[in-house]
C-alpha positions as CSV (number, residue, x, y, z in Angstrom):
1,M,84.4,87.7,106.7
2,D,82.9,86.4,110.1
3,S,79.6,87.6,110.8
4,S,75.8,86.9,110.5
5,I,75.5,87.2,106.7
6,A,78.4,84.9,105.3
7,T,79.3,81.8,105.6
8,E,82.8,80.5,105.3
9,T,84.1,77.0,104.6
10,K,87.0,75.4,105.7
11,P,87.2,71.6,105.2
12,P,90.3,69.4,105.8
13,L,91.8,69.3,102.3
14,E,95.0,70.5,100.9
15,P,94.1,73.8,98.8
16,V,95.0,73.9,95.3
17,V,97.3,76.8,95.5
18,S,98.1,79.6,93.1
19,V,101.0,82.0,93.4
20,E,100.2,84.8,90.8
21,E,101.1,87.9,91.4
22,G,98.5,89.6,88.7
23,Y,95.6,87.6,86.7
24,S,94.7,87.8,83.0
25,N,91.4,86.9,81.2
26,D,93.6,86.8,77.5
27,T,96.6,87.4,76.0
28,S,96.6,91.5,76.2
29,G,98.2,91.5,79.5
30,E,97.3,91.3,82.9
31,F,96.3,93.6,85.9
32,H,98.7,94.0,88.9
33,R,97.6,93.2,92.3
34,S,98.6,96.0,93.5
35,F,95.9,97.2,96.7
36,T,96.4,96.1,100.0
37,P,93.6,95.4,102.2
38,R,94.5,98.2,104.6
39,Q,93.7,100.5,101.5
40,I,90.8,98.5,100.4
41,H,89.1,98.7,103.9
42,V,90.0,103.0,104.6
43,I,88.9,103.2,100.7
44,S,85.6,101.2,101.5
45,L,84.5,103.9,104.0
46,G,84.9,106.8,101.8
47,S,84.2,105.8,98.5
48,S,81.3,107.8,96.6
49,V,80.9,110.0,100.1
50,G,80.5,113.6,98.4
51,S,78.1,116.0,97.2
52,G,75.4,113.6,97.5
53,L,76.0,113.3,101.1
54,F,76.6,116.9,102.1
55,I,74.4,118.8,99.8
56,A,71.9,116.4,97.9
57,T,70.5,115.7,101.3
58,G,69.1,119.0,101.2
59,K,67.6,118.9,98.5
60,A,65.9,115.6,99.7
61,L,64.5,117.6,102.4
62,A,63.0,120.7,100.1
63,N,61.6,118.2,97.7
64,G,60.2,115.3,100.6
65,G,60.1,116.8,103.8
66,P,61.8,115.1,106.5
67,G,59.8,111.5,106.5
68,N,60.1,111.0,102.7
69,M,63.6,111.9,103.0
70,I,64.4,109.4,105.7
71,L,62.1,106.3,104.0
72,G,64.3,107.4,100.6
73,Y,67.7,106.9,102.3
74,F,66.7,104.2,104.3
75,M,65.3,102.2,101.5
76,V,68.5,103.1,99.3
77,C,70.9,101.9,102.3
78,L,69.0,98.5,102.5
79,G,69.6,98.2,98.9
80,V,73.6,99.0,99.1
81,W,74.1,95.8,102.0
82,A,71.8,93.8,99.7
83,N,73.7,94.6,96.3
84,L,77.2,94.3,98.2
85,N,76.3,91.0,99.8
86,T,75.4,89.6,96.2
87,L,78.3,91.0,94.9
88,A,80.8,89.9,97.4
89,E,79.8,86.3,97.2
90,M,80.6,86.1,93.4
91,T,83.8,88.4,93.2
92,I,85.6,86.4,95.6
93,A,85.3,83.4,93.9
94,F,86.0,85.2,90.6
95,P,87.6,88.6,91.3
96,T,88.0,89.7,87.8
97,S,88.3,93.5,87.3
98,G,84.8,94.8,85.8
99,N,83.5,91.9,87.7
100,Y,79.6,92.2,87.5
101,I,79.7,93.2,83.6
102,D,81.9,89.6,83.2
103,Y,79.8,87.8,85.2
104,A,76.6,89.0,83.3
105,G,78.2,87.5,79.9
106,R,79.0,84.7,81.2
107,W,76.0,83.3,83.3
108,I,73.4,85.0,81.5
109,D,73.5,86.9,77.8
110,P,76.4,88.7,76.1
111,A,73.6,91.2,75.5
112,L,72.9,92.1,79.3
113,A,76.5,92.6,79.9
114,F,77.1,94.8,77.1
115,G,73.9,96.9,77.8
116,A,74.9,97.3,81.7
117,G,78.8,97.9,80.5
118,L,77.8,100.6,78.2
119,A,75.3,102.2,80.6
120,E,78.0,102.2,83.5
121,W,81.0,103.6,81.4
122,L,79.1,106.3,80.0
123,G,77.3,107.2,83.3
124,W,80.6,107.4,85.7
125,T,82.8,109.4,82.7
126,A,79.6,112.0,82.8
127,V,79.7,111.8,86.5
128,F,83.8,112.8,86.2
129,A,82.4,115.7,84.3
130,S,79.6,117.1,86.8
131,E,82.6,116.9,89.4
132,A,84.6,119.0,87.4
133,T,81.9,121.6,87.3
134,F,81.7,121.4,91.1
135,F,84.6,121.7,91.6
136,V,84.4,125.2,90.1
137,I,81.9,126.0,92.5
138,L,83.7,125.0,95.8
139,I,87.2,126.7,94.5
140,N,84.8,129.9,93.5
141,Y,83.9,130.0,97.1
142,W,87.3,131.8,97.9
143,A,87.9,132.4,94.4
144,K,84.8,134.7,93.8
145,E,85.0,133.7,90.1
146,M,88.3,136.0,89.8
147,V,89.5,132.6,88.0
148,P,88.4,131.9,84.7
149,E,86.6,128.9,84.5
150,A,88.0,127.4,81.9
151,A,91.4,127.7,83.8
152,L,89.7,126.1,87.0
153,L,88.2,123.1,84.4
154,T,92.0,122.7,83.3
155,I,93.5,122.4,86.4
156,F,90.9,119.7,87.3
157,L,91.4,117.6,84.3
158,V,95.2,117.9,84.7
159,L,95.4,117.1,88.5
160,C,93.1,114.2,88.0
161,L,94.8,112.3,84.6
162,A,97.8,113.1,85.5
163,V,97.4,110.4,88.4
164,F,96.4,108.0,85.7
165,F,100.3,108.6,83.9
166,L,101.6,106.9,87.4
167,P,101.9,103.1,89.0
168,N,98.2,102.2,90.9
169,Q,100.0,102.4,94.0
170,Y,99.4,106.0,93.4
171,F,96.0,105.9,92.8
172,A,95.6,103.6,95.6
173,W,97.2,106.3,98.2
174,L,95.3,109.1,97.0
175,Q,92.3,107.4,97.0
176,Y,93.1,106.2,100.4
177,I,93.8,110.0,101.5
178,G,91.0,111.4,99.9
179,S,88.2,108.6,101.8
180,L,90.2,109.6,105.2
181,A,89.5,113.7,104.5
182,K,85.8,112.5,103.8
183,V,85.5,110.6,107.1
184,F,87.1,113.1,108.9
185,L,84.2,116.2,107.4
186,F,81.4,113.4,108.4
187,F,82.3,113.4,112.1
188,F,83.1,116.9,112.1
189,N,79.7,117.6,110.7
190,V,78.3,115.6,113.6
191,I,79.7,117.4,116.1
192,V,78.9,120.4,114.7
193,S,75.5,119.4,114.4
194,L,75.4,118.2,118.1
195,V,76.4,121.8,119.2
196,I,74.2,123.5,116.6
197,I,70.9,121.2,118.4
198,G,72.3,122.1,122.0
199,G,72.0,125.9,120.8
200,A,75.6,126.8,119.9
201,G,76.4,129.8,118.1
202,P,75.6,133.8,118.7
203,R,72.4,133.2,117.0
204,G,71.9,129.5,118.0
205,S,68.5,128.2,119.4
206,T,67.8,124.8,121.1
207,K,66.6,122.6,118.4
208,D,62.7,121.3,119.8
209,G,61.7,119.4,116.4
210,S,59.7,122.1,115.1
211,T,61.2,121.0,111.6
212,W,58.8,117.9,111.9
213,T,55.9,119.7,114.2
214,D,55.4,122.3,111.9
215,L,55.8,122.0,108.6
216,P,54.4,118.6,106.2
217,V,56.1,115.2,106.9
218,F,55.7,113.8,103.6
219,K,56.0,116.6,101.3
220,N,54.9,116.2,98.1
221,G,53.5,112.6,98.6
222,F,55.0,109.8,96.5
223,Y,56.8,112.3,94.0
224,G,58.3,113.5,97.4
225,F,59.3,110.0,98.3
226,A,60.8,109.6,94.7
227,N,62.6,112.6,94.6
228,A,64.4,111.6,97.9
229,A,65.0,108.0,96.9
230,L,66.6,108.8,93.4
231,L,68.9,111.5,95.4
232,G,69.7,108.8,97.8
233,I,70.9,106.2,95.2
234,W,72.8,109.1,93.3
235,G,74.7,110.1,96.6
236,T,75.4,106.5,97.7
237,G,76.3,105.3,94.1
238,D,75.8,101.6,92.6
239,Q,79.0,100.5,95.1
240,V,80.2,98.9,92.5
241,F,83.4,100.5,92.4
242,I,84.6,98.0,96.0
243,G,83.9,95.1,93.7
244,V,85.9,96.6,90.7
245,M,89.0,97.4,93.0
246,A,89.1,93.9,94.1
247,G,90.0,92.4,90.7
248,E,93.3,94.2,91.5
249,A,93.6,93.4,95.1
250,K,96.4,91.6,96.6
251,S,93.9,89.5,99.0
252,P,90.3,89.3,97.1
253,R,89.5,87.0,99.6
254,F,89.9,89.4,102.3
255,S,89.6,92.6,101.5
256,M,86.0,92.0,99.7
257,A,84.5,90.0,101.8
258,H,85.6,93.3,104.4
259,S,84.6,95.4,102.0
260,A,81.0,93.4,102.0
261,K,80.5,94.5,105.8
262,V,82.1,97.6,105.7
263,V,80.5,99.8,102.7
264,P,76.8,98.9,104.4
265,M,77.9,99.6,107.7
266,R,79.6,103.3,106.6
267,V,76.5,104.0,104.2
268,G,73.9,103.1,106.8
269,I,75.6,105.2,109.7
270,F,77.0,108.1,107.1
271,Y,73.9,108.6,105.6
272,L,71.2,107.8,108.0
273,V,72.6,109.5,111.2
274,S,73.4,112.7,108.7
275,V,69.3,112.9,106.8
276,V,68.5,112.6,110.8
277,F,70.7,115.5,111.6
278,V,69.7,117.8,108.3
279,S,65.7,117.0,109.2
280,I,66.5,118.7,112.8
281,L,68.2,121.4,111.6
282,V,67.1,123.0,108.7
283,P,63.1,123.6,107.8
284,S,61.8,121.9,104.9
285,D,61.1,125.5,103.5
286,D,64.5,126.9,103.6
287,D,65.1,128.5,100.1
288,R,68.8,128.1,100.3
289,L,68.2,124.0,99.8
290,L,67.0,124.7,96.4
291,G,69.3,128.0,95.9
292,G,72.5,126.6,94.4
293,S,74.8,123.3,94.2
294,G,77.9,124.7,95.8
295,V,79.2,124.4,99.4
296,A,76.2,127.3,100.5
297,A,73.8,125.1,99.8
298,S,74.3,122.3,101.8
299,P,71.8,122.0,104.9
300,F,75.1,121.7,107.2
301,V,76.5,125.2,105.9
302,I,73.1,126.5,106.6
303,A,72.7,125.2,109.9
304,V,75.7,126.9,110.5
305,D,75.0,130.4,108.9
306,N,71.8,130.5,111.0
307,A,73.6,129.9,114.4
308,G,76.0,132.5,113.4
309,I,79.1,130.2,113.6
310,K,82.2,131.6,111.8
311,G,85.1,129.3,109.7
312,V,83.3,126.1,109.4
313,P,82.3,126.4,106.1
314,D,85.2,126.9,104.8
315,V,87.0,123.7,106.6
316,I,83.6,121.8,105.1
317,N,84.6,123.5,101.6
318,A,88.2,122.2,102.0
319,C,87.4,118.5,102.6
320,M,84.7,118.7,100.0
321,I,87.4,119.9,97.4
322,I,89.6,117.0,98.7
323,G,86.7,114.5,98.3
324,I,85.8,115.8,94.9
325,L,88.9,115.2,93.7
326,A,88.9,111.7,95.2
327,I,85.4,110.8,93.4
328,A,87.0,111.8,89.8
329,L,89.5,109.1,90.3
330,E,86.9,107.0,90.4
331,C,85.0,108.3,87.7
332,I,88.3,107.4,85.5
333,Y,89.3,104.0,87.0
334,L,85.9,102.4,87.1
335,P,84.5,102.6,83.8
336,S,88.4,102.4,82.5
337,R,88.3,98.8,83.8
338,I,84.6,98.6,83.1
339,L,85.3,99.1,79.2
340,R,88.6,96.6,79.4
341,T,86.6,94.1,80.3
342,M,83.6,94.4,77.9
343,A,86.8,94.3,75.2
344,V,88.0,91.2,77.1
345,Q,84.6,89.6,76.7
346,K,84.6,91.0,73.0
347,L,81.7,93.0,73.5
348,V,83.8,95.7,72.1
349,P,87.1,96.1,70.0
350,S,89.4,93.6,71.5
351,F,92.6,96.1,71.3
352,I,91.1,98.2,74.4
353,A,91.9,94.8,76.6
354,R,95.6,95.6,76.3
355,V,97.3,96.3,79.8
356,D,100.8,98.2,80.0
357,D,103.8,96.5,81.8
358,M,102.5,98.8,85.1
359,G,99.3,97.2,84.6
360,R,97.1,100.0,83.3
361,P,94.5,99.4,80.6
362,R,96.1,102.1,78.6
363,W,93.5,102.3,75.6
364,A,90.5,102.1,78.1
365,L,91.8,105.0,80.2
366,L,92.6,106.7,77.1
367,I,88.9,106.4,75.3
368,T,87.8,107.2,78.9
369,A,89.7,110.2,79.4
370,V,88.9,111.7,76.0
371,L,85.4,111.4,76.6
372,G,85.9,112.6,79.9
373,V,87.5,115.8,79.0
374,T,85.0,116.4,76.1
375,L,82.3,116.3,78.4
376,T,84.3,118.4,81.1
377,Y,84.6,121.5,78.6
378,M,81.3,120.9,77.0
379,S,79.8,122.2,80.2
380,L,81.0,125.7,79.4
381,S,78.0,126.2,77.1
382,A,74.5,125.8,77.8
383,S,73.7,123.1,74.9
384,G,76.5,121.3,76.8
385,T,75.2,121.2,80.0
386,E,72.0,120.0,78.9
387,V,73.7,117.0,77.2
388,L,75.7,116.7,80.4
389,N,72.7,116.3,82.6
390,W,70.9,114.0,80.2
391,F,74.1,111.5,80.5
392,I,73.9,111.9,84.5
393,A,70.2,110.6,83.6
394,I,72.1,107.5,82.2
395,T,74.2,107.2,85.4
396,S,71.1,107.6,88.0
397,A,69.1,104.7,86.4
398,S,72.1,102.7,85.9
399,F,72.7,102.1,89.5
400,F,69.6,100.5,90.2
401,L,69.3,98.6,86.9
402,N,72.4,97.3,87.9
403,W,71.8,96.3,91.3
404,A,68.9,94.2,89.5
405,I,71.2,93.0,87.1
406,I,73.5,91.6,89.8
407,A,70.9,90.2,91.7
408,V,69.6,88.2,88.5
409,T,73.4,87.1,88.1
410,S,73.8,85.8,91.4
411,L,70.7,83.6,90.6
412,R,72.1,82.3,87.8
413,F,75.1,81.6,89.4
414,H,73.9,79.7,91.9
415,A,71.7,77.7,89.3
416,A,74.9,77.2,87.3
417,I,77.0,75.6,90.4
418,R,74.2,72.9,91.1
419,A,74.3,71.9,87.3
420,Q,77.8,71.5,87.1
421,K,78.0,70.2,91.2
422,S,81.0,73.2,91.0
423,P,82.6,72.9,94.6
424,V,83.2,76.8,94.5
425,F,81.1,76.7,98.3
426,V,83.2,74.1,99.4
427,Q,86.8,75.3,99.0
428,I,89.2,76.3,101.8
429,Y,87.5,79.7,103.0
430,A,84.9,79.8,100.5
431,W,82.4,82.8,101.2
432,R,79.1,82.7,101.0
433,S,76.1,85.0,101.5
434,K,74.0,83.6,104.6
435,W,70.4,83.3,104.0
436,W,70.7,83.5,100.2
437,P,68.7,84.3,98.1
438,L,67.2,87.1,101.0
439,A,70.0,89.4,99.6
440,P,69.4,89.3,95.8
441,T,65.8,89.2,96.4
442,I,65.7,92.7,98.7
443,S,68.1,94.0,95.8
444,L,65.7,93.2,93.1
445,L,62.7,94.9,95.1
446,V,64.6,98.1,95.9
447,S,65.6,98.3,92.1
448,T,61.7,97.9,91.7
449,M,60.9,100.4,93.4
450,L,63.2,103.0,92.1
451,L,62.3,101.8,88.8
452,V,58.6,102.6,90.0
453,S,59.7,106.3,91.3
454,V,61.5,107.2,88.1
455,L,58.5,106.4,86.4
456,Y,56.0,108.3,88.8
457,A,58.3,111.4,88.7
458,A,58.8,111.2,84.7
459,I,55.4,111.1,84.0
460,D,53.4,113.1,87.5
461,P,56.0,115.8,88.2
462,A,54.4,117.7,91.5
463,G,53.3,121.4,90.9
464,S,53.2,120.9,86.8
465,S,51.9,118.8,84.2
466,F,53.1,116.2,82.2
467,T,56.2,117.6,79.6
468,V,58.4,115.1,77.1
469,Y,61.6,117.3,78.3
470,N,60.7,116.3,82.1
471,F,59.9,112.6,81.5
472,F,63.3,112.2,79.3
473,S,64.9,113.8,81.7
474,Y,64.3,111.2,84.6
475,F,63.5,107.8,82.2
476,L,66.2,108.2,79.6
477,G,68.8,106.3,81.3
478,V,66.2,103.2,81.7
479,L,65.4,103.8,77.8
480,V,69.2,103.5,76.6
481,I,70.3,101.0,78.9
482,V,67.3,98.7,77.4
483,A,67.7,100.1,73.9
484,C,71.0,99.4,73.8
485,T,70.8,95.7,75.4
486,V,68.1,94.7,73.0
487,A,69.8,96.4,69.8
488,Y,73.0,94.1,70.8
489,K,70.6,91.4,71.2
490,V,68.7,91.6,67.9
491,I,72.1,92.3,65.8
492,L,74.4,89.8,67.1
493,R,72.0,87.5,68.0
494,T,73.6,86.3,71.2
495,K,72.6,83.2,72.9
496,W,70.9,83.0,76.5
497,Q,73.7,80.9,78.3
498,D,73.3,77.4,79.2
499,L,73.7,76.4,82.9
500,A,75.0,73.1,82.2
501,T,78.0,74.6,80.2
502,A,78.1,78.1,81.5
503,D,82.0,79.5,82.5
504,L,82.9,78.3,86.2
505,A,87.0,78.3,85.5
506,T,87.7,81.6,83.7
507,G,89.0,84.1,86.5
508,H,88.4,81.6,89.4
509,R,91.0,82.1,91.9
510,Q,92.4,79.6,94.6
511,L,93.8,80.9,97.3
512,T,97.6,81.6,97.9
513,V,99.6,79.7,100.8
514,E,100.3,83.4,102.2
515,E,97.0,84.2,101.7
516,I,95.9,80.9,103.8
517,R,97.8,81.5,106.6
518,E,96.8,85.6,107.2
519,L,93.0,84.2,107.1
520,D,94.4,81.9,109.7
521,D,95.7,83.9,111.6
522,Y,92.8,86.6,111.3
523,Y,90.2,84.0,112.6
524,S,92.5,82.8,115.1
525,K,92.1,86.2,116.9
526,P,89.1,86.7,119.3
527,M,86.1,88.5,118.1
528,W,87.1,92.3,119.4
529,R,89.9,92.3,117.6
530,R,88.3,91.1,114.3
531,F,85.9,93.7,115.2
532,G,88.4,96.3,115.4
533,S,89.9,95.5,112.1
534,Y,86.2,96.9,110.5
535,V,86.9,100.3,112.1
536,Q,90.4,101.6,112.4
537,L,91.7,103.7,109.8
538,W,95.3,103.0,109.6
């Protein structure tokens, strides 16, 4: 969209108009463009917001103190901005579902696409299982373990998986409602935090900043920063969800450009405001921050309990349950599209690419759901929980490594455009990241810092000596991604793509007459009206 980080080009030429309702990469069927710009806008506001924001911030505070927590989350928020602007540029020109996996294969090397895609698929499916466990914890806040855990897990699975038997419009509206609930919870926490800082509550007292002056600001040194940064990227997610969803958007040009502004703005405001409040409200040595993974461990709930205010934890718990279900739906939708893209690229068996008449990748959904169900029920056993934690380690690594992959892909994308003198950036309403290559450069720097953080935490844990288990619990994800990529490269002898012949045609979508008319109307509005479109929730 219009802002300081994007450039639009509108030459006085008649566009080559495309009027397709969907797109297809091959003969396996096509997705339907069923997500409206308004749905994608609101989903962008709330995607990936959940336990990472409302609970993991407390763990970051306990491990690193207020200074390390704020620095770690700030670095991650900067990485989100860089990643979304890098990804948006390619997605608007080539709005294919599972997009950055597709781009890595066509502009770098199919082996890199396989490694990144496999890690993303396994990682997000494991997150689905972890959200199931968290759902049980939140329900038990009220149920007091009166309902068997296996029954609650089954209820969770039925609620989530039944959605994918329906057309994509139902998924979009449920995500829309879930995002609204998470936005409401954020503003609710802000208001509650402000009144607690002012001394509200039967046991309340005015907060004077003693959490910064009486305790270490940079607790546990670089180890504290490393853990805060890793919790930050786990909480924010890799944000590729919006780019993948743009592959099924009715207007990818409007939706993705909008999201490239909304998501970094939302992440910056939601997370940085929250960590500042957390650092003021709760001391970093409070045992409850590390005492559990449920709502009672949330620093916001701890602050409310300290002030003696009743009823607020119930509101937070209810909104968290809605948010958990919304994130769980993302954790089936996203990896199924990633798996489908890998099949289209012939990285995995091609039958997985088939799409049914309602625009759903049925085989990719089925395989993803089977793995998700298996991991969910594995959490009932101690050994299953350990396996699950190792899969989550893969997820954490996949987030920042995929940022690096997207950044390198962007560099290759621009190089291919120059080599082939492609008109991608001179077509009507073309979108180009301003000050390129600033965004991919920042993304690479942040990814490098996060890699250093993982390695440091794996080798030199604070307060204890090196152990093999601790090393793999942190570094397994990096090893799996690298090993899969190298093995695929060696076994199949894939070729590094030649920039002169790299594919700049497949999936390239020209704007329709209706889209051009809508964009003309949008840019004819005054600046204040356009700014309003970024914050409205309907």
